[in-house]
LOLUMVO-393833 format. One record per residue (C-alpha): residue number from 1; residue in one letter; x, y, z. Coordinates in Angstrom, 2 decimals, always signed. Example, Ala and Ser with C-alpha at 12.3 -4.5 7.8 and 13.67 -1.06 7.14 Angstrom:
2
1, A, +12.30, -4.50, +7.80
2, S, +13.67, -1.06, +7.14
//
This chain:
434
1, M, -10.85, -32.73, +3.64
2, G, -12.67, -32.94, +6.84
3, Q, -11.93, -30.00, +9.57
4, G, -9.45, -30.99, +11.87
5, Q, -7.52, -33.39, +9.10
6, Q, -3.78, -32.69, +9.33
7, E, -2.51, -30.89, +5.75
8, K, +0.05, -32.97, +3.75
9, V, +3.33, -30.93, +3.32
10, A, +5.12, -31.22, +0.55
11, T, +8.39, -29.59, -0.71
12, S, +10.68, -29.74, -4.06
13, L, +14.01, -28.23, -3.05
14, A, +16.59, -30.34, -1.21
15, G, +17.79, -28.70, +2.03
16, A, +20.96, -28.12, +0.59
17, V, +19.64, -25.21, -1.57
18, S, +18.78, -22.76, +1.46
19, E, +21.88, -23.56, +2.94
20, E, +23.68, -22.79, -0.26
21, I, +21.67, -19.32, -0.22
22, S, +22.16, -18.77, +3.06
23, A, +25.97, -19.18, +2.72
24, S, +25.96, -16.58, -0.41
25, L, +24.04, -13.78, +1.48
26, A, +25.86, -14.36, +4.89
27, P, +28.38, -11.19, +3.82
28, V, +25.14, -9.38, +2.99
29, D, +23.90, -10.10, +5.94
30, A, +27.02, -8.95, +8.13
31, E, +26.37, -5.62, +6.14
32, L, +23.55, -5.10, +6.41
33, E, +23.96, -5.30, +10.33
34, R, +27.17, -3.46, +10.22
35, R, +25.60, -0.55, +8.18
36, Y, +22.02, -0.50, +9.21
37, P, +21.85, -1.35, +12.86
38, G, +18.80, +0.41, +13.53
39, D, +17.65, +3.08, +15.94
40, P, +20.28, +3.06, +19.23
41, G, +17.43, +3.13, +21.66
42, T, +18.35, +5.84, +23.72
43, R, +16.66, +9.48, +24.06
44, Q, +16.59, +11.95, +21.52
45, P, +16.50, +15.58, +22.94
46, V, +13.81, +17.47, +21.28
47, H, +16.53, +20.57, +20.62
48, T, +20.07, +21.91, +21.11
49, V, +20.74, +25.26, +22.53
50, Y, +24.16, +26.62, +21.69
51, V, +25.83, +29.29, +23.97
52, P, +29.35, +30.99, +22.83
53, G, +32.30, +29.35, +25.16
54, D, +32.75, +32.80, +26.76
55, V, +29.20, +33.44, +27.96
56, F, +28.74, +29.75, +29.35
57, A, +28.68, +29.63, +33.09
58, A, +27.58, +27.27, +35.76
59, D, +23.95, +28.63, +36.01
60, T, +23.40, +29.14, +32.01
61, V, +20.90, +26.01, +32.23
62, R, +18.86, +27.48, +35.02
63, T, +19.13, +31.05, +33.70
64, W, +17.94, +30.12, +29.98
65, G, +14.90, +28.45, +32.05
66, D, +14.19, +31.56, +34.07
67, R, +14.32, +33.77, +31.26
68, A, +11.92, +31.57, +29.60
69, L, +9.48, +31.46, +32.37
70, A, +9.74, +35.55, +32.75
71, A, +8.83, +35.95, +28.87
72, L, +5.83, +33.66, +29.67
73, D, +4.78, +35.72, +32.36
74, E, +5.06, +38.81, +30.52
75, H, +3.68, +38.23, +27.10
76, A, +1.43, +35.07, +27.67
77, P, +0.88, +34.63, +31.60
78, D, -1.91, +32.00, +31.62
79, A, -3.16, +29.04, +29.38
80, A, -5.77, +31.08, +27.59
81, S, -3.13, +33.66, +26.19
82, F, -0.68, +31.23, +25.27
83, A, -3.24, +28.95, +23.63
84, A, -4.61, +31.81, +21.47
85, V, -1.18, +33.27, +20.66
86, L, -0.34, +29.77, +18.96
87, G, -3.69, +28.51, +17.95
88, L, -3.65, +25.63, +20.10
89, A, -7.32, +23.97, +20.54
90, D, -9.08, +24.53, +23.65
91, E, -8.52, +21.22, +24.98
92, L, -5.04, +21.64, +24.63
93, A, -4.44, +24.93, +26.49
94, E, -4.15, +23.76, +29.92
95, P, -2.40, +20.56, +29.51
96, V, +0.48, +22.25, +27.11
97, H, +0.55, +25.37, +29.50
98, D, +0.94, +23.51, +32.47
99, R, +3.32, +20.90, +30.99
100, V, +5.42, +23.64, +29.50
101, R, +6.13, +25.97, +32.62
102, A, +6.62, +22.56, +34.55
103, K, +9.21, +21.51, +32.05
104, L, +11.02, +25.13, +32.10
105, E, +11.32, +24.56, +35.78
106, R, +12.47, +21.12, +36.17
107, E, +14.42, +20.43, +32.89
108, P, +14.57, +23.81, +30.79
109, V, +17.16, +22.62, +28.35
110, E, +17.67, +19.01, +26.90
111, D, +20.68, +19.29, +25.30
112, L, +23.81, +22.16, +25.67
113, R, +26.18, +22.88, +23.50
114, I, +28.94, +25.29, +24.29
115, D, +30.09, +26.89, +21.33
116, F, +33.77, +27.71, +20.09
117, E, +32.97, +28.07, +16.42
118, D, +30.69, +30.79, +14.73
119, G, +29.36, +31.89, +18.06
120, Y, +32.78, +32.32, +19.71
121, G, +35.08, +33.26, +16.77
122, P, +38.56, +33.75, +16.32
123, R, +40.41, +34.68, +19.84
124, P, +43.91, +34.21, +21.04
125, D, +45.08, +30.94, +21.64
126, A, +45.57, +31.58, +25.54
127, E, +41.80, +32.99, +25.81
128, E, +40.56, +29.84, +23.94
129, D, +42.37, +27.57, +25.92
130, E, +41.19, +29.21, +29.35
131, A, +37.62, +28.81, +28.02
132, A, +37.96, +25.42, +26.87
133, A, +39.41, +24.42, +30.18
134, R, +36.54, +26.60, +32.16
135, A, +33.88, +24.65, +30.11
136, A, +35.09, +21.26, +30.92
137, R, +35.34, +22.26, +34.74
138, L, +31.83, +23.57, +34.59
139, V, +30.21, +20.67, +32.78
140, A, +32.08, +18.16, +35.17
141, E, +30.72, +20.23, +38.14
142, A, +27.08, +20.40, +36.69
143, Y, +26.94, +16.45, +36.06
144, R, +28.25, +16.12, +39.79
145, D, +25.95, +18.60, +41.43
146, G, +22.77, +17.42, +39.04
147, T, +22.50, +20.65, +37.66
148, A, +23.44, +19.34, +34.16
149, A, +21.18, +19.46, +31.11
150, P, +20.81, +15.76, +29.91
151, Y, +23.37, +15.98, +27.24
152, M, +26.11, +18.58, +26.91
153, G, +29.34, +19.10, +25.14
154, I, +31.13, +21.52, +22.77
155, R, +30.99, +22.44, +19.12
156, M, +34.70, +22.85, +18.07
157, K, +36.06, +24.50, +14.93
158, C, +35.99, +22.78, +11.68
159, M, +38.43, +20.44, +10.25
160, E, +39.31, +23.20, +7.22
161, A, +42.74, +24.06, +7.06
162, P, +42.50, +27.81, +8.79
163, V, +41.22, +26.61, +11.82
164, R, +42.05, +22.78, +12.21
165, D, +44.85, +22.98, +14.72
166, R, +42.70, +25.27, +16.91
167, G, +39.58, +23.28, +16.63
168, I, +41.88, +20.04, +17.69
169, R, +43.34, +21.71, +20.51
170, T, +40.27, +23.13, +21.78
171, L, +38.87, +19.41, +21.84
172, D, +41.84, +18.21, +23.43
173, V, +41.78, +20.68, +26.51
174, F, +38.02, +20.09, +26.60
175, L, +38.19, +16.41, +26.89
176, T, +41.44, +16.17, +28.85
177, G, +39.90, +18.57, +31.46
178, L, +36.70, +16.11, +31.54
179, M, +39.05, +13.28, +32.25
180, E, +41.32, +14.98, +35.21
181, A, +37.57, +15.74, +36.61
182, G, +36.55, +12.45, +36.73
183, G, +35.93, +10.98, +33.62
184, L, +33.61, +11.56, +30.58
185, P, +29.69, +11.80, +31.40
186, G, +27.42, +9.72, +29.97
187, G, +25.58, +12.61, +28.23
188, L, +28.38, +13.87, +26.32
189, V, +27.76, +15.22, +22.97
190, L, +30.31, +16.65, +20.24
191, T, +29.48, +18.72, +17.42
192, L, +31.83, +18.78, +14.07
193, P, +30.86, +22.06, +11.94
194, K, +31.16, +22.69, +8.39
195, V, +31.94, +19.25, +7.13
196, T, +32.75, +18.85, +3.17
197, Y, +34.59, +16.07, +2.44
198, A, +34.03, +12.48, +4.20
199, E, +38.01, +12.33, +4.61
200, Q, +37.39, +15.10, +7.42
201, V, +34.83, +12.87, +9.11
202, T, +37.94, +10.08, +9.20
203, A, +40.03, +12.66, +10.64
204, M, +37.72, +13.19, +13.36
205, V, +37.58, +9.30, +14.26
206, R, +41.26, +8.96, +14.17
207, L, +41.53, +11.98, +16.30
208, L, +38.92, +10.47, +18.99
209, E, +40.71, +7.06, +18.85
210, E, +44.02, +8.61, +19.59
211, F, +42.28, +10.33, +22.77
212, E, +40.87, +7.13, +23.68
213, K, +44.31, +5.15, +23.67
214, A, +46.12, +7.98, +25.54
215, H, +43.59, +7.34, +28.26
216, G, +42.91, +3.69, +28.26
217, L, +39.18, +4.19, +27.23
218, E, +36.93, +1.75, +25.51
219, P, +37.49, +2.18, +21.89
220, G, +34.40, +3.74, +20.21
221, R, +33.57, +5.63, +23.38
222, I, +33.64, +9.10, +21.90
223, G, +30.85, +10.05, +19.39
224, F, +30.02, +13.06, +17.28
225, E, +27.42, +14.77, +15.42
226, I, +28.31, +15.96, +11.94
227, Q, +26.88, +19.23, +11.11
228, I, +25.65, +20.01, +7.38
229, E, +26.25, +23.31, +6.39
230, T, +27.80, +23.31, +2.95
231, S, +26.46, +22.33, -0.59
232, Q, +29.49, +19.67, -0.80
233, S, +28.15, +17.87, +2.28
234, I, +24.86, +16.99, +0.29
235, L, +26.22, +16.21, -3.19
236, A, +29.67, +15.35, -4.08
237, P, +31.16, +16.39, -7.30
238, D, +30.29, +13.34, -9.08
239, G, +26.43, +13.70, -8.04
240, T, +26.60, +11.03, -5.22
241, A, +25.64, +11.92, -1.72
242, T, +28.34, +12.93, +0.23
243, V, +26.34, +12.94, +3.34
244, A, +25.97, +9.00, +2.99
245, R, +29.58, +8.69, +2.69
246, M, +30.47, +10.74, +5.98
247, I, +28.13, +8.48, +7.96
248, Q, +30.34, +5.46, +6.81
249, A, +33.33, +7.39, +7.36
250, A, +32.22, +7.72, +10.90
251, E, +32.95, +4.26, +11.61
252, G, +30.10, +4.20, +13.86
253, R, +30.78, +7.09, +15.88
254, A, +28.40, +9.35, +14.42
255, T, +25.21, +10.28, +16.32
256, G, +23.75, +12.52, +14.43
257, L, +23.10, +15.27, +11.40
258, H, +22.39, +18.62, +12.38
259, Y, +20.99, +21.02, +9.90
260, G, +22.76, +24.27, +9.72
261, T, +20.06, +26.69, +8.25
262, F, +22.09, +29.77, +7.81
263, D, +25.61, +28.59, +6.61
264, Y, +23.70, +26.22, +4.05
265, S, +21.33, +28.65, +2.76
266, A, +24.30, +31.03, +2.42
267, C, +26.15, +28.68, +0.60
268, L, +23.75, +28.14, -1.99
269, G, +23.08, +32.10, -2.54
270, V, +19.73, +32.27, -0.71
271, S, +19.56, +36.06, +0.17
272, A, +19.42, +36.84, +3.80
273, A, +15.59, +37.65, +4.12
274, Y, +15.11, +33.76, +2.88
275, Q, +17.25, +31.83, +5.04
276, A, +14.92, +29.80, +6.73
277, S, +14.41, +26.02, +7.72
278, D, +11.10, +26.09, +5.55
279, H, +12.90, +27.13, +2.52
280, P, +12.89, +24.68, -0.37
281, A, +16.85, +24.55, -0.55
282, A, +16.34, +23.37, +3.03
283, D, +13.95, +20.59, +2.47
284, H, +16.15, +19.20, -0.25
285, A, +19.04, +19.04, +2.08
286, K, +17.01, +17.59, +5.05
287, A, +15.37, +14.97, +2.66
288, I, +18.62, +13.72, +1.69
289, M, +20.21, +13.42, +5.05
290, Q, +17.17, +11.65, +6.22
291, V, +17.38, +9.25, +3.74
292, A, +20.92, +8.65, +4.17
293, A, +20.62, +8.39, +8.01
294, A, +17.68, +6.01, +7.79
295, G, +18.12, +2.94, +9.52
296, T, +21.95, +3.64, +10.43
297, G, +21.54, +4.41, +13.78
298, V, +22.29, +8.31, +13.22
299, R, +19.69, +10.66, +14.33
300, V, +18.69, +14.06, +12.30
301, S, +18.13, +17.23, +13.56
302, D, +16.68, +20.26, +12.28
303, G, +18.11, +23.98, +12.18
304, S, +17.33, +27.22, +13.82
305, T, +15.40, +30.60, +13.43
306, N, +17.16, +33.85, +13.70
307, V, +13.85, +35.72, +14.27
308, L, +13.96, +36.41, +18.26
309, P, +11.06, +36.78, +20.43
310, V, +12.24, +40.14, +22.11
311, G, +10.74, +43.65, +22.25
312, P, +7.20, +44.70, +22.57
313, T, +4.61, +41.83, +23.27
314, E, +3.29, +41.94, +19.72
315, K, +6.95, +41.39, +17.90
316, V, +7.29, +38.76, +20.50
317, H, +3.79, +36.82, +19.90
318, D, +4.95, +37.06, +16.11
319, A, +8.13, +35.48, +16.90
320, W, +6.40, +32.74, +18.79
321, R, +4.21, +32.04, +15.99
322, L, +7.04, +31.61, +13.52
323, H, +8.99, +29.42, +15.64
324, Y, +5.63, +27.22, +16.79
325, G, +4.75, +26.67, +13.21
326, L, +8.55, +25.95, +12.00
327, T, +8.71, +23.28, +15.24
328, R, +5.22, +21.76, +13.86
329, R, +6.34, +21.76, +10.55
330, A, +9.72, +19.70, +11.32
331, L, +7.79, +17.16, +13.63
332, A, +5.35, +16.36, +10.96
333, R, +8.56, +15.63, +8.58
334, A, +10.11, +13.28, +11.59
335, Y, +12.73, +15.87, +12.42
336, Y, +12.25, +15.46, +16.10
337, Q, +14.95, +17.68, +17.34
338, G, +15.89, +21.50, +16.33
339, W, +18.48, +24.01, +17.54
340, D, +17.26, +27.02, +19.59
341, M, +19.42, +30.36, +20.11
342, H, +17.30, +32.14, +22.74
343, P, +15.59, +31.74, +26.20
344, G, +12.49, +33.16, +24.44
345, H, +12.44, +30.06, +22.01
346, I, +12.29, +27.55, +24.58
347, P, +8.33, +28.22, +25.49
348, T, +7.06, +27.59, +21.99
349, R, +9.51, +24.65, +21.39
350, Y, +8.04, +22.36, +24.11
351, A, +4.43, +24.11, +23.21
352, A, +4.72, +22.53, +19.47
353, V, +6.52, +19.37, +20.87
354, F, +3.93, +18.98, +23.84
355, A, +0.88, +19.99, +21.31
356, F, +2.23, +17.27, +18.79
357, Y, +2.45, +14.25, +21.15
358, R, -0.87, +15.35, +22.72
359, E, -3.16, +15.64, +20.11
360, G, -2.52, +12.27, +18.44
361, F, -1.66, +10.48, +21.66
362, E, -5.21, +8.80, +22.25
363, Q, -5.84, +7.64, +18.81
364, A, -1.66, +6.35, +18.72
365, A, -2.77, +4.65, +21.78
366, A, -5.68, +2.91, +20.75
367, R, -4.41, +1.64, +17.54
368, L, -1.47, +0.14, +19.59
369, A, -3.33, -1.16, +22.06
370, R, -5.65, -3.18, +19.00
371, Y, -2.44, -4.29, +17.41
372, A, -1.02, -5.82, +20.58
373, N, -4.40, -7.51, +21.30
374, H, -4.60, -8.86, +17.70
375, A, -8.12, -6.61, +17.60
376, A, -10.23, -5.99, +14.77
377, G, -10.50, -1.80, +13.64
378, D, -10.83, +0.73, +11.12
379, V, -7.52, +0.59, +10.52
380, M, -5.10, -2.87, +9.63
381, D, -1.77, -1.85, +11.13
382, E, +1.40, -3.71, +10.34
383, P, +4.60, -4.10, +12.43
384, A, +6.63, -1.49, +10.68
385, T, +3.51, +0.87, +11.68
386, A, +3.28, -0.51, +15.35
387, K, +6.90, +0.42, +15.65
388, A, +6.56, +3.82, +14.50
389, L, +3.45, +3.72, +17.12
390, S, +5.28, +3.02, +19.85
391, G, +8.36, +4.88, +18.75
392, Y, +6.05, +8.19, +18.92
393, L, +4.55, +7.30, +22.62
394, L, +8.06, +6.92, +23.81
395, R, +9.11, +10.33, +22.45
396, G, +6.47, +12.13, +24.12
397, L, +7.20, +10.06, +27.38
398, D, +10.75, +11.01, +27.33
399, C, +10.22, +14.68, +26.65
400, G, +7.74, +15.06, +29.20
401, A, +4.53, +15.20, +26.88
402, L, +3.00, +12.20, +28.19
403, D, +3.03, +10.59, +31.32
404, M, +3.39, +6.79, +31.49
405, A, +0.31, +6.39, +33.69
406, E, -1.64, +7.67, +30.97
407, V, -0.04, +5.68, +28.49
408, A, -0.63, +2.46, +30.51
409, R, -4.17, +3.22, +30.88
410, L, -5.08, +3.53, +27.53
411, T, -2.67, +0.94, +25.77
412, G, -2.20, -1.75, +28.61
413, L, +1.39, -2.10, +28.06
414, T, +4.22, -1.11, +29.96
415, R, +7.33, +0.92, +28.96
416, A, +9.25, -2.29, +28.30
417, D, +6.43, -3.40, +25.95
418, L, +6.58, -0.06, +24.10
419, E, +10.48, -0.17, +23.65
420, G, +10.35, -4.08, +22.65
421, F, +7.65, -2.90, +19.79
422, A, +9.68, +0.16, +18.85
423, S, +13.34, -1.74, +18.67
424, P, +14.67, -5.12, +19.97
425, R, +17.80, -3.31, +20.94
426, R, +15.71, -0.51, +22.95
427, A, +14.26, -2.87, +25.30
428, D, +17.41, -3.63, +26.82
429, L, +18.25, -0.08, +27.49
430, T, +18.04, +2.49, +30.25
431, I, +16.57, +5.89, +28.91
432, S, +18.01, +8.39, +31.02
433, G, +15.19, +11.27, +31.98
434, A, +12.46, +9.47, +30.70
//
């Protein structure tokens, strides 16, 4: 056949066959779209900081940043000393150190949870009512005056019988206070802890539905995180994955699955000295969480370490190395968020995150540029890999590890281009704090 000659195209199946198959799969198509809508395309914070309800104050975010900066000044006052503690490569020392300090000055906390559960404990009803109302007022004021973290909210008490009524009332007081102060902020996040049965998630959905009706809010406006802290939340009595049922029970309101390091470890009988986010029991639970959440639009978050960077410099350095290592380990396993318990954890949180994105930045940018330009290279990437590469760059941009100018220089792409590769849905959204 001569070059340029048109190829003869022949088929054997009638057009009705394809139509019949499409009609038969229409329910499956709809089910896939409903259950697995993909990533929502919004910014995911790199950490959650939690502060007891009676400790939270108007200056909490700034205070945490100042305390973190003071820890750096005292225990690692320059780039070289900070890099030496963490084992950073020479070429990363200055960029990571400079960006960590800038982050602590500009946006020290990305996600703040005001805690009315374990970190707060049982209190007289009048005292918790007042604390919840005060939290609502301070959160509303912070969003008005620009001092809020990008994401803020509360962790209520769980849906178990002994504390259920108290948890519901605290949530009601907090949300009502926000409404009276001008409405729910865009960065509102709620956390439901110690979930053991999908029915408790359903109860939370009903509760939020009633609140939305009471205030004329759009149905589905309020979402919530599910905290995984019990063995029952991973495996049901029949051996099936409870966490997958919980995601479905949330009816599209679940925004995240957060691993509770210490409660979950204790539930399995892990002794206190070995309760850590890298314990095999933790890896098993988080792997199930990750698979259950994949494609659903629900994000996953690692837990925390209770080894605090306090005391003499040697102890601080040991705690920093531990926290840095755990954070890097989580990032490599696609857990892009974790929990921090102390201001001294924030420098190593950002150091680990920034190093993770900066050390792989140039290679990721080059691979994505080749893919976008259909250029040959030593790696043949597919659309799924382009999605991962662009998602990696976007996460680095969102947290401040990367700048759009340097990403554009190496990829030749705009942010909209990156969002298009990462997710068709993401391209239509404006990401706060980018």
